[in-house]
Z-matrix of the N, CA and C atoms (Angstrom, degrees):
N
C 1 1.524
C 2 1.614 1 107.62
N 3 1.314 2 106.82 1 157.04
C 4 1.563 3 112.77 2 179.28
C 5 1.498 4 108.28 3 -151.27
N 6 1.329 5 113.99 4 166.19
C 7 1.450 6 120.25 5 -169.85
C 8 1.463 7 110.92 6 -69.97
N 9 1.328 8 111.94 7 164.11
C 10 1.449 9 120.14 8 -170.76
C 11 1.607 10 115.52 9 -62.99
N 12 1.386 11 108.99 10 -37.06
C 13 1.518 12 113.76 11 175.38
C 14 1.444 13 115.50 12 -65.94
N 15 1.364 14 111.31 13 -31.50
C 16 1.594 15 117.05 14 178.27
C 17 1.468 16 110.26 15 -73.73
N 18 1.378 17 116.95 16 -34.08
C 19 1.470 18 119.26 17 179.73
C 20 1.576 19 106.09 18 -67.51
N 21 1.398 20 114.98 19 -47.83
C 22 1.439 21 113.68 20 -179.25
C 23 1.523 22 113.32 21 -62.25
N 24 1.285 23 117.51 22 -38.44
C 25 1.451 24 124.03 23 177.12
C 26 1.500 25 110.11 24 -54.34
N 27 1.317 26 113.97 25 -49.48
C 28 1.508 27 117.78 26 -177.98
C 29 1.463 28 111.56 27 -69.06
N 30 1.394 29 119.24 28 -30.98
C 31 1.404 30 118.63 29 179.41
C 32 1.532 31 109.99 30 -72.79
N 33 1.320 32 116.83 31 -26.96
C 34 1.466 33 114.93 32 171.59
C 35 1.560 34 117.29 33 -72.47
N 36 1.351 35 110.80 34 -25.15
C 37 1.462 36 117.69 35 175.41
C 38 1.491 37 108.14 36 -72.11
N 39 1.313 38 121.25 37 -16.84
C 40 1.505 39 121.87 38 176.75
C 41 1.513 40 109.25 39 -90.17
N 42 1.300 41 126.46 40 6.64
C 43 1.431 42 125.71 41 -175.16
C 44 1.504 43 114.66 42 -50.90
N 45 1.252 44 115.70 43 -37.51
C 46 1.536 45 119.47 44 -173.67
C 47 1.582 46 106.93 45 -73.81
N 48 1.301 47 116.02 46 -39.26
C 49 1.494 48 119.69 47 179.72
C 50 1.614 49 110.12 48 -71.70
N 51 1.355 50 114.00 49 -38.97
C 52 1.438 51 119.96 50 174.27
C 53 1.489 52 115.50 51 -60.95
N 54 1.357 53 114.90 52 -48.43
C 55 1.338 54 121.62 53 174.16
C 56 1.572 55 117.78 54 -57.39
N 57 1.417 56 113.46 55 -43.55
C 58 1.395 57 114.09 56 175.16
C 59 1.440 58 114.56 57 -70.87
N 60 1.316 59 124.09 58 -26.97
C 61 1.353 60 131.05 59 173.60
C 62 1.579 61 110.58 60 -62.07
N 63 1.335 62 112.23 61 -40.04
C 64 1.546 63 114.01 62 -178.46
C 65 1.589 64 105.01 63 -76.04
N 66 1.250 65 117.17 64 -32.40
C 67 1.554 66 116.38 65 175.82
C 68 1.563 67 110.59 66 -63.97
N 69 1.295 68 114.31 67 -39.87
C 70 1.492 69 113.63 68 177.41
C 71 1.534 70 112.01 69 -66.86
N 72 1.261 71 115.35 70 -37.94
C 73 1.580 72 116.84 71 178.77
C 74 1.558 73 107.55 72 -68.53
N 75 1.281 74 121.63 73 -42.90
C 76 1.459 75 119.49 74 176.56
C 77 1.448 76 115.90 75 -64.71
N 78 1.396 77 112.75 76 -33.67
C 79 1.511 78 118.26 77 178.26
C 80 1.594 79 108.79 78 -63.24
N 81 1.330 80 112.07 79 -41.17
C 82 1.512 81 118.80 80 -179.97
C 83 1.645 82 106.88 81 -61.41
N 84 1.235 83 116.40 82 -42.55
C 85 1.478 84 122.62 83 -179.23
C 86 1.564 85 105.57 84 -56.54
N 87 1.297 86 114.53 85 -51.54
C 88 1.514 87 115.98 86 -176.33
C 89 1.537 88 110.08 87 -65.03
N 90 1.344 89 118.20 88 -46.60
C 91 1.404 90 122.74 89 179.52
C 92 1.559 91 110.48 90 -54.74
N 93 1.319 92 114.50 91 -53.65
C 94 1.444 93 118.15 92 -179.06
C 95 1.471 94 120.71 93 -61.83
N 96 1.416 95 113.15 94 -25.36
C 97 1.397 96 123.63 95 176.67
C 98 1.456 97 117.20 96 -89.11
N 99 1.377 98 120.33 97 -10.79
C 100 1.404 99 122.13 98 -170.87
C 101 1.567 100 111.02 99 -134.16
N 102 1.251 101 121.31 100 -16.69
C 103 1.425 102 122.52 101 -178.56
C 104 1.486 103 114.17 102 -106.72
N 105 1.379 104 118.14 103 105.84
C 106 1.478 105 122.83 104 -174.96
C 107 1.559 106 107.18 105 -67.40
N 108 1.231 107 126.40 106 -19.46
C 109 1.511 108 123.11 107 -168.88
C 110 1.495 109 110.00 108 -73.94
N 111 1.330 110 120.23 109 -7.67
C 112 1.468 111 122.68 110 176.67
C 113 1.538 112 111.74 111 -102.61
N 114 1.236 113 118.50 112 2.50
C 115 1.498 114 121.96 113 -172.65
C 116 1.546 115 113.59 114 -62.00
N 117 1.463 116 114.10 115 -33.91
C 118 1.510 117 115.20 116 178.18
C 119 1.505 118 111.10 117 -68.43
N 120 1.298 119 113.43 118 -40.57
C 121 1.528 120 117.20 119 177.55
C 122 1.485 121 109.95 120 -65.58
N 123 1.391 122 119.67 121 -43.37
C 124 1.501 123 118.75 122 -176.87
C 125 1.454 124 109.53 123 -68.69
N 126 1.350 125 117.64 124 -34.25
C 127 1.496 126 116.59 125 -179.74
C 128 1.553 127 110.03 126 -61.85
N 129 1.391 128 116.24 127 -28.28
C 130 1.440 129 118.31 128 179.42
C 131 1.510 130 108.29 129 -71.20
N 132 1.328 131 118.70 130 -39.57
C 133 1.459 132 124.34 131 173.03
C 134 1.449 133 113.78 132 -61.08
N 135 1.364 134 118.11 133 -37.16
C 136 1.345 135 118.41 134 177.83
C 137 1.549 136 116.77 135 -75.63
N 138 1.293 137 115.41 136 -26.41
C 139 1.495 138 122.92 137 172.83
C 140 1.570 139 105.40 138 -64.52
N 141 1.245 140 121.28 139 -45.08
C 142 1.432 141 125.54 140 175.30
C 143 1.524 142 113.08 141 -54.84
N 144 1.302 143 115.98 142 -43.65
C 145 1.426 144 119.45 143 175.59
C 146 1.504 145 112.34 144 -67.62
N 147 1.259 146 116.58 145 -38.09
C 148 1.460 147 119.43 146 -178.12
C 149 1.573 148 108.58 147 -69.32
N 150 1.269 149 123.50 148 -33.32
C 151 1.430 150 125.74 149 175.61
C 152 1.601 151 110.42 150 -64.67
N 153 1.293 152 115.13 151 -36.18
C 154 1.427 153 121.37 152 178.01
C 155 1.614 154 109.01 153 -67.31
N 156 1.402 155 112.96 154 -41.43
C 157 1.489 156 117.83 155 -177.73
C 158 1.567 157 107.61 156 -69.65
N 159 1.241 158 119.63 157 -33.08
C 160 1.456 159 120.66 158 178.13
C 161 1.549 160 111.31 159 -73.08
N 162 1.247 161 120.24 160 -32.30
C 163 1.480 162 120.90 161 178.68
C 164 1.561 163 106.00 162 -71.48
N 165 1.250 164 116.32 163 -38.59
C 166 1.575 165 119.80 164 178.72
C 167 1.526 166 109.25 165 -62.24
N 168 1.443 167 115.65 166 -42.84
C 169 1.461 168 123.37 167 -175.17
C 170 1.568 169 109.13 168 -66.07
N 171 1.388 170 119.13 169 -26.51
C 172 1.416 171 122.12 170 -176.73
C 173 1.534 172 114.17 171 -88.86
N 174 1.396 173 112.94 172 -9.61
C 175 1.414 174 117.29 173 177.22
C 176 1.495 175 116.95 174 -72.75
N 177 1.304 176 118.76 175 162.41
C 178 1.467 177 125.17 176 -179.37
C 179 1.490 178 112.10 177 -75.22
N 180 1.340 179 112.25 178 -43.08
C 181 1.415 180 116.86 179 175.49
C 182 1.565 181 110.02 180 -119.75
N 183 1.419 182 110.50 181 97.85
C 184 1.435 183 116.50 182 -170.40
C 185 1.552 184 112.22 183 -65.48
N 186 1.330 185 118.66 184 -34.17
C 187 1.427 186 119.83 185 -175.79
C 188 1.437 187 111.33 186 -67.31
N 189 1.369 188 119.84 187 -48.97
C 190 1.477 189 126.53 188 -175.81
C 191 1.579 190 106.01 189 -64.65
N 192 1.370 191 115.79 190 -46.15
C 193 1.379 192 120.73 191 -179.88
C 194 1.575 193 110.39 192 -57.21
N 195 1.199 194 113.90 193 -46.39
C 196 1.507 195 120.38 194 -178.16
C 197 1.607 196 110.59 195 -65.75
N 198 1.273 197 117.65 196 -39.30
C 199 1.454 198 120.41 197 176.30
C 200 1.689 199 107.72 198 -61.76
N 201 1.319 200 111.20 199 -46.91
C 202 1.359 201 113.70 200 -175.08
C 203 1.520 202 114.58 201 -67.53
N 204 1.353 203 117.27 202 -40.97
C 205 1.506 204 124.77 203 174.87
C 206 1.472 205 111.89 204 -61.06
N 207 1.282 206 119.91 205 -48.64
C 208 1.443 207 123.68 206 -179.04
C 209 1.458 208 113.46 207 -68.51
N 210 1.263 209 117.81 208 -39.78
C 211 1.489 210 122.61 209 -179.77
C 212 1.523 211 112.77 210 -72.37
N 213 1.227 212 118.03 211 -48.00
C 214 1.434 213 118.61 212 176.98
C 215 1.567 214 113.65 213 -64.01
N 216 1.393 215 113.17 214 -39.43
C 217 1.480 216 117.46 215 -178.74
C 218 1.635 217 106.32 216 -63.66
N 219 1.204 218 115.59 217 -50.75
C 220 1.548 219 117.50 218 -177.47
C 221 1.486 220 112.52 219 -67.67
N 222 1.319 221 119.03 220 -49.00
C 223 1.455 222 125.78 221 -176.03
C 224 1.631 223 108.26 222 -59.10
N 225 1.224 224 119.77 223 -47.58
C 226 1.459 225 127.75 224 -179.93
C 227 1.578 226 108.19 225 -56.69
N 228 1.344 227 112.87 226 -49.46
C 229 1.360 228 120.69 227 -170.46
C 230 1.596 229 106.22 228 -72.83
N 231 1.352 230 117.60 229 -45.99
C 232 1.490 231 118.83 230 177.35
C 233 1.542 232 114.71 231 -57.63
N 234 1.289 233 115.92 232 -43.93
C 235 1.491 234 117.36 233 -177.02
C 236 1.571 235 105.79 234 -73.55
N 237 1.377 236 121.58 235 -33.26
C 238 1.389 237 121.18 236 176.53
C 239 1.497 238 111.29 237 -61.04
N 240 1.359 239 111.78 238 -43.10
C 241 1.537 240 115.08 239 -172.87
C 242 1.535 241 111.96 240 -63.59
N 243 1.379 242 114.92 241 -25.12
C 244 1.507 243 120.77 242 176.62
C 245 1.467 244 109.85 243 -65.34
N 246 1.390 245 118.35 244 -41.24
C 247 1.371 246 118.89 245 -171.66
C 248 1.578 247 111.47 246 -93.80
N 249 1.297 248 120.94 247 -33.33
C 250 1.448 249 122.17 248 176.39
C 251 1.470 250 110.69 249 -67.54
N 252 1.252 251 124.49 250 -10.16
C 253 1.387 252 131.42 251 171.82
C 254 1.545 253 110.57 252 -57.06
N 255 1.356 254 113.31 253 -19.29
C 256 1.520 255 117.27 254 175.21
C 257 1.540 256 111.33 255 -50.49
N 258 1.367 257 113.85 256 -33.77
C 259 1.483 258 115.62 257 -177.17
C 260 1.562 259 110.38 258 -79.24
N 261 1.230 260 114.09 259 59.32
C 262 1.495 261 125.31 260 178.48
C 263 1.459 262 115.93 261 58.48
N 264 1.375 263 118.03 262 27.56
C 265 1.396 264 122.92 263 -175.78
C 266 1.562 265 122.46 264 64.93
N 267 1.304 266 111.78 265 10.95
C 268 1.509 267 117.50 266 -176.99
C 269 1.540 268 112.25 267 -69.24
N 270 1.276 269 113.66 268 -41.77
C 271 1.473 270 117.14 269 -169.67
C 272 1.663 271 110.71 270 -69.83
N 273 1.277 272 117.96 271 -41.14
C 274 1.431 273 116.91 272 177.55
C 275 1.567 274 109.45 273 -62.07
N 276 1.357 275 120.50 274 -37.73
C 277 1.426 276 120.87 275 -178.47
C 278 1.535 277 109.04 276 -65.42
N 279 1.302 278 119.34 277 -39.82
C 280 1.475 279 122.58 278 -179.96
C 281 1.598 280 107.46 279 -70.58
N 282 1.311 281 117.01 280 -39.42
C 283 1.461 282 116.63 281 171.71
C 284 1.386 283 116.89 282 -54.23
N 285 1.442 284 115.12 283 -46.71
C 286 1.551 285 118.06 284 -179.48
C 287 1.482 286 113.38 285 -62.53
N 288 1.356 287 110.49 286 -39.02
C 289 1.510 288 114.89 287 -174.31
C 290 1.661 289 107.96 288 -69.62
N 291 1.329 290 115.16 289 -40.73
C 292 1.484 291 114.15 290 179.72
C 293 1.475 292 111.72 291 -64.48
N 294 1.364 293 115.85 292 -47.59
C 295 1.476 294 116.91 293 176.97
C 296 1.515 295 115.18 294 -59.26
N 297 1.269 296 120.86 295 -37.15
C 298 1.305 297 126.62 296 174.96
C 299 1.573 298 110.82 297 -63.88
N 300 1.261 299 118.12 298 -45.28
C 301 1.460 300 128.66 299 178.16
C 302 1.593 301 109.74 300 -53.69
N 303 1.274 302 109.43 301 -52.12
C 304 1.444 303 118.70 302 -179.92
C 305 1.494 304 112.39 303 -54.53
N 306 1.307 305 115.72 304 -47.56
C 307 1.513 306 116.36 305 175.76
C 308 1.532 307 116.44 306 -67.55
N 309 1.351 308 114.42 307 -34.81
C 310 1.409 309 120.36 308 175.56
C 311 1.387 310 111.55 309 -65.19
N 312 1.374 311 120.52 310 -41.96
C 313 1.501 312 125.76 311 173.48
C 314 1.536 313 112.88 312 -59.42
N 315 1.296 314 111.81 313 -42.40
C 316 1.570 315 114.18 314 -178.23
C 317 1.460 316 111.32 315 -67.48
N 318 1.388 317 117.45 316 -38.07
C 319 1.510 318 124.40 317 178.05
C 320 1.582 319 107.55 318 -63.31
N 321 1.370 320 115.60 319 -43.57
C 322 1.476 321 118.80 320 176.78
C 323 1.458 322 113.63 321 -61.45
N 324 1.299 323 119.60 322 -44.81
C 325 1.469 324 123.27 323 171.32
C 326 1.584 325 113.61 324 -54.84
N 327 1.226 326 114.50 325 -44.24
C 328 1.561 327 117.68 326 176.46
C 329 1.451 328 109.70 327 -64.24
N 330 1.294 329 122.89 328 -40.16
C 331 1.460 330 130.79 329 -171.89
C 332 1.605 331 103.74 330 -65.34
N 333 1.288 332 112.87 331 -40.17
C 334 1.425 333 115.48 332 -171.25
C 335 1.507 334 118.60 333 -86.96
N 336 1.431 335 111.23 334 -10.98
C 337 1.443 336 116.78 335 -177.03
C 338 1.578 337 109.45 336 -101.27
N 339 1.257 338 115.79 337 108.60
C 340 1.455 339 125.22 338 179.64
C 341 1.541 340 115.37 339 -49.51
N 342 1.397 341 115.07 340 -28.91
C 343 1.475 342 118.39 341 -177.49
C 344 1.522 343 110.36 342 -96.41
N 345 1.321 344 117.99 343 4.81
C 346 1.434 345 118.97 344 174.42
C 347 1.574 346 109.42 345 -82.83
N 348 1.379 347 115.74 346 167.55
C 349 1.436 348 117.38 347 175.46
C 350 1.545 349 108.83 348 -80.01
N 351 1.219 350 120.55 349 171.14
C 352 1.551 351 120.66 350 178.88
C 353 1.515 352 109.38 351 -67.01
N 354 1.340 353 110.75 352 160.76
C 355 1.434 354 120.79 353 -176.42
C 356 1.493 355 110.38 354 -67.28
N 357 1.359 356 113.88 355 -32.19
C 358 1.367 357 120.31 356 178.28
C 359 1.401 358 113.40 357 -62.71
N 360 1.393 359 119.88 358 -49.43
C 361 1.418 360 126.28 359 178.79
C 362 1.543 361 111.26 360 -64.45
N 363 1.395 362 119.47 361 -32.77
C 364 1.384 363 119.73 362 -179.14
C 365 1.608 364 107.64 363 -67.93
N 366 1.364 365 114.26 364 -45.79
C 367 1.496 366 120.04 365 -178.83
C 368 1.414 367 109.45 366 -57.57
N 369 1.337 368 117.28 367 -45.66
C 370 1.503 369 118.21 368 -169.20
C 371 1.519 370 112.84 369 -87.08
N 372 1.346 371 115.24 370 -21.31
C 373 1.396 372 117.14 371 177.23
C 374 1.544 373 119.81 372 -105.50
N 375 1.235 374 112.87 373 -20.83
C 376 1.516 375 118.02 374 -175.66
C 377 1.546 376 112.27 375 -117.21
N 378 1.363 377 116.70 376 -15.61
C 379 1.470 378 117.68 377 -175.23
C 380 1.536 379 111.33 378 -115.83
N 381 1.371 380 111.87 379 -52.91
C 382 1.471 381 115.00 380 -172.64
C 383 1.530 382 119.09 381 -65.39
N 384 1.423 383 118.96 382 -40.99
C 385 1.381 384 115.64 383 -179.07
C 386 1.536 385 122.46 384 -46.01
N 387 1.410 386 110.34 385 -39.13
C 388 1.450 387 115.48 386 175.61
C 389 1.483 388 112.68 387 -105.60
N 390 1.301 389 113.60 388 -27.14
C 391 1.502 390 119.80 389 -179.38
C 392 1.437 391 116.07 390 -62.67
N 393 1.389 392 115.14 391 -26.86
C 394 1.501 393 120.19 392 179.69
C 395 1.535 394 108.96 393 -64.20
N 396 1.336 395 117.57 394 -23.12
C 397 1.529 396 116.89 395 174.96
C 398 1.506 397 111.28 396 -105.53
N 399 1.457 398 115.02 397 -38.98
C 400 1.437 399 116.41 398 -175.95
C 401 1.515 400 111.98 399 -64.72
N 402 1.413 401 118.05 400 -44.87
C 403 1.420 402 116.00 401 -175.68
C 404 1.527 403 119.02 402 -66.14
N 405 1.300 404 113.42 403 -41.01
C 406 1.546 405 118.05 404 173.56
C 407 1.597 406 110.55 405 -56.48
N 408 1.348 407 111.03 406 -40.18
C 409 1.534 408 115.41 407 -172.20
C 410 1.536 409 106.98 408 -62.65
N 411 1.383 410 112.85 409 -48.32
C 412 1.467 411 123.79 410 -177.94
C 413 1.542 412 110.32 411 -61.90
N 414 1.314 413 115.94 412 -44.73
C 415 1.489 414 124.36 413 179.12
C 416 1.478 415 110.95 414 -60.32
N 417 1.448 416 116.70 415 -47.92
C 418 1.537 417 118.33 416 177.01
C 419 1.479 418 114.19 417 -63.75
N 420 1.334 419 116.04 418 -37.65
C 421 1.495 420 116.78 419 172.81
C 422 1.493 421 115.44 420 -58.97
N 423 1.257 422 113.30 421 -46.90
C 424 1.515 423 119.94 422 174.85
C 425 1.446 424 113.68 423 -60.95
N 426 1.364 425 119.50 424 -39.85
C 427 1.425 426 124.30 425 168.11
C 428 1.411 427 118.05 426 -46.67
N 429 1.472 428 114.83 427 -54.50
C 430 1.419 429 123.41 428 178.77
C 431 1.492 430 111.87 429 -60.21
N 432 1.351 431 115.39 430 -36.80
C 433 1.479 432 118.20 431 173.96
C 434 1.489 433 113.93 432 -60.46
N 435 1.358 434 112.46 433 -44.67
C 436 1.523 435 119.79 434 -178.16
C 437 1.601 436 109.80 435 -61.44
N 438 1.341 437 109.84 436 -44.18
C 439 1.543 438 116.61 437 176.43
C 440 1.506 439 115.07 438 -60.67
N 441 1.343 440 116.79 439 -39.50
C 442 1.435 441 124.25 440 172.09
C 443 1.515 442 112.41 441 -60.03
N 444 1.347 443 115.81 442 -46.87
C 445 1.490 444 122.27 443 177.34
C 446 1.465 445 111.19 444 -62.15
N 447 1.259 446 117.28 445 -43.26
C 448 1.511 447 124.70 446 -177.26
C 449 1.589 448 108.66 447 -60.34
N 450 1.333 449 117.05 448 -48.44
C 451 1.364 450 123.36 449 174.32
C 452 1.540 451 118.32 450 -62.42
N 453 1.345 452 113.90 451 -41.17
C 454 1.369 453 115.38 452 171.30
C 455 1.556 454 116.98 453 -65.71
N 456 1.251 455 115.78 454 -40.99
C 457 1.478 456 118.60 455 170.43
C 458 1.602 457 113.25 456 -54.66
N 459 1.307 458 110.34 457 -49.62
C 460 1.497 459 117.98 458 178.27
C 461 1.489 460 111.32 459 -52.92
N 462 1.402 461 114.70 460 -50.05
C 463 1.391 462 120.25 461 -177.76
C 464 1.519 463 114.92 462 -58.41
N 465 1.401 464 113.18 463 -40.93
C 466 1.381 465 120.24 464 179.87
C 467 1.626 466 108.88 465 -63.24
N 468 1.291 467 114.32 466 -42.36
C 469 1.426 468 118.94 467 178.95
C 470 1.524 469 112.31 468 -60.32
N 471 1.410 470 115.13 469 -42.56
C 472 1.395 471 119.40 470 177.87
C 473 1.521 472 115.08 471 -65.71
N 474 1.327 473 111.69 472 -34.12
C 475 1.615 474 116.65 473 177.78
C 476 1.574 475 104.80 474 -59.31
N 477 1.275 476 114.92 475 -37.09
C 478 1.394 477 118.58 476 -171.90
C 479 1.541 478 113.18 477 -82.24
N 480 1.437 479 113.70 478 -43.38
C 481 1.432 480 114.99 479 -170.12
C 482 1.613 481 112.71 480 -110.92
N 483 1.457 482 112.71 481 -37.20
C 484 1.399 483 117.48 482 -168.11
C 485 1.478 484 108.92 483 -131.78
N 486 1.317 485 119.75 484 74.32
C 487 1.463 486 117.19 485 -173.23
C 488 1.589 487 113.00 486 -67.39
N 489 1.351 488 114.50 487 -22.81
C 490 1.382 489 119.71 488 -178.31
C 491 1.613 490 114.97 489 -64.46
N 492 1.316 491 111.96 490 -22.97
C 493 1.442 492 119.66 491 176.26
C 494 1.441 493 116.18 492 -94.31
N 495 1.338 494 120.77 493 -4.42
C 496 1.458 495 123.22 494 -174.76
C 497 1.630 496 113.15 495 -64.16
N 498 1.364 497 111.81 496 -29.27
C 499 1.533 498 115.42 497 178.53
C 500 1.610 499 109.97 498 -56.42
N 501 1.358 500 112.86 499 -50.52
C 502 1.422 501 118.85 500 -172.65
C 503 1.520 502 107.70 501 -58.34
N 504 1.286 503 114.75 502 -46.49
C 505 1.563 504 118.72 503 -176.31
C 506 1.525 505 108.67 504 -66.47
N 507 1.297 506 116.11 505 -35.56
C 508 1.517 507 121.43 506 177.48
C 509 1.521 508 108.64 507 -61.14
N 510 1.331 509 116.61 508 -44.98
C 511 1.488 510 117.50 509 179.01
C 512 1.606 511 112.96 510 -63.57
N 513 1.375 512 110.72 511 -33.61
C 514 1.571 513 116.30 512 179.63
C 515 1.551 514 105.59 513 -66.35
N 516 1.293 515 115.92 514 -40.90
C 517 1.432 516 119.73 515 -177.60
C 518 1.500 517 111.09 516 -64.16
N 519 1.316 518 115.37 517 -47.71
C 520 1.479 519 122.92 518 175.26
C 521 1.545 520 115.07 519 -55.50
N 522 1.416 521 115.44 520 -45.53
C 523 1.333 522 121.28 521 175.93
C 524 1.483 523 115.55 522 -60.45
N 525 1.384 524 113.58 523 -40.85
C 526 1.418 525 120.94 524 -179.27
C 527 1.557 526 111.86 525 -66.22
N 528 1.346 527 115.17 526 -43.40
C 529 1.459 528 126.24 527 179.75
C 530 1.657 529 108.07 528 -58.36
N 531 1.419 530 113.17 529 -43.65
C 532 1.420 531 113.90 530 -179.68
C 533 1.535 532 112.36 531 -66.45
N 534 1.276 533 122.86 532 -27.14
C 535 1.416 534 127.26 533 178.30
C 536 1.569 535 114.26 534 -83.63
N 537 1.306 536 113.89 535 -12.21
C 538 1.431 537 115.94 536 175.28
C 539 1.534 538 114.71 537 -67.66
N 540 1.361 539 116.32 538 -30.07
C 541 1.399 540 118.34 539 176.96
C 542 1.535 541 115.45 540 -63.84
N 543 1.316 542 118.93 541 -59.84
C 544 1.432 543 118.51 542 -178.92
C 545 1.576 544 109.93 543 -65.90
N 546 1.323 545 117.73 544 -33.24
C 547 1.438 546 116.35 545 175.08
C 548 1.496 547 118.56 546 -59.34
N 549 1.487 548 110.20 547 -41.99
C 550 1.517 549 116.52 548 174.80
C 551 1.515 550 112.40 549 -64.38
N 552 1.354 551 120.50 550 -30.19
C 553 1.391 552 123.64 551 178.54
C 554 1.541 553 107.34 552 -68.41
N 555 1.362 554 118.86 553 -46.70
C 556 1.468 555 120.54 554 -178.03
C 557 1.578 556 109.33 555 -63.32
N 558 1.423 557 114.75 556 -46.88
C 559 1.505 558 114.56 557 175.62
C 560 1.455 559 114.83 558 -59.80
N 561 1.228 560 126.08 559 -40.58
C 562 1.408 561 127.99 560 178.66
C 563 1.558 562 110.69 561 -60.77
N 564 1.350 563 117.29 562 -40.83
C 565 1.488 564 117.24 563 178.90
C 566 1.526 565 106.87 564 -70.09
N 567 1.315 566 121.59 565 -41.88
C 568 1.358 567 124.32 566 179.33
C 569 1.530 568 114.62 567 -58.01
N 570 1.303 569 113.73 568 -44.31
C 571 1.494 570 119.69 569 -179.47
C 572 1.556 571 110.91 570 -75.24
N 573 1.327 572 114.86 571 -26.59
C 574 1.540 573 113.12 572 172.01
C 575 1.531 574 112.84 573 -67.77
N 576 1.389 575 112.79 574 -39.85
C 577 1.531 576 115.52 575 177.21
C 578 1.589 577 107.12 576 -67.36
N 579 1.314 578 118.36 577 -41.89
C 580 1.448 579 115.97 578 179.31
C 581 1.519 580 112.16 579 -61.54
N 582 1.342 581 121.16 580 -39.98
C 583 1.452 582 123.47 581 176.33
C 584 1.437 583 114.35 582 -63.23
N 585 1.287 584 121.17 583 -32.71
C 586 1.421 585 129.71 584 174.73
C 587 1.666 586 109.24 585 -61.05
N 588 1.341 587 105.87 586 -55.01
C 589 1.534 588 112.71 587 -176.98
C 590 1.518 589 108.24 588 -64.13
N 591 1.378 590 122.24 589 -38.72
C 592 1.453 591 125.72 590 -174.16
C 593 1.490 592 104.12 591 -64.14
N 594 1.404 593 120.35 592 -46.62
C 595 1.401 594 126.64 593 -173.06
C 596 1.445 595 113.99 594 -68.59
N 597 1.362 596 118.81 595 -26.48
C 598 1.514 597 121.11 596 -175.83
C 599 1.527 598 111.88 597 -117.80
N 600 1.265 599 112.91 598 -71.04
C 601 1.599 600 116.41 599 -174.05
C 602 1.578 601 110.86 600 -62.80
N 603 1.399 602 115.79 601 -42.84
C 604 1.396 603 112.53 602 -174.64
C 605 1.635 604 110.31 603 -74.57
N 606 1.320 605 113.44 604 -26.27
C 607 1.506 606 114.99 605 179.65
C 608 1.628 607 106.97 606 -70.71
N 609 1.377 608 114.22 607 -41.52
C 610 1.459 609 118.21 608 179.19
C 611 1.468 610 109.58 609 -67.25
N 612 1.388 611 123.26 610 -40.20
C 613 1.476 612 122.53 611 175.46
C 614 1.579 613 111.62 612 -60.29
N 615 1.367 614 116.52 613 -45.33
C 616 1.406 615 121.82 614 -173.29
C 617 1.596 616 109.20 615 -67.19
N 618 1.337 617 119.66 616 -24.48
C 619 1.419 618 123.26 617 -172.69
C 620 1.569 619 110.55 618 -85.26
N 621 1.452 620 113.46 619 -11.31
C 622 1.460 621 116.69 620 -176.31
C 623 1.422 622 113.43 621 -74.18
């Protein structure tokens, strides 16, 4: 563990990776909303979300079930993305693109359906209330995964060509891994808050 100012300083050091993660997420939204060739794949993703919704509807306490399902789904995936970044940061990038594509596809469906509310109202009522916390948390988790993958790739290159520099990269990896723990705690708390908002306030807004 480390002090708050050290945590904040390290988060600022991650600005480049966080910015790139946001770009990948936004790129996914654009692709999902404009490219028809991914619709079959995205329909499969939507079917999975529909199954979760049906499980929640069948529960006795829908609100608590929804909080639990959303929280554990997002928290597990977020922490997983931090560690599977070891595979050269590829999986977090794919994860961000897919999640962005799902949102883009949903917005396209809303835009094409004359009976649906406006995209603006969907964004501000159904996405932003919880998404303003949830999306940055997921993006930051993926950014850490990308950083991890970059360092692993650099270490492999140094093993092959510059063994003398390997110690420095090893220390960077160790430093990053130490910061994974407090960052994971912060992300879990943020995603729990987002799950509560999504299951209560967002549901109430969307029903208006």
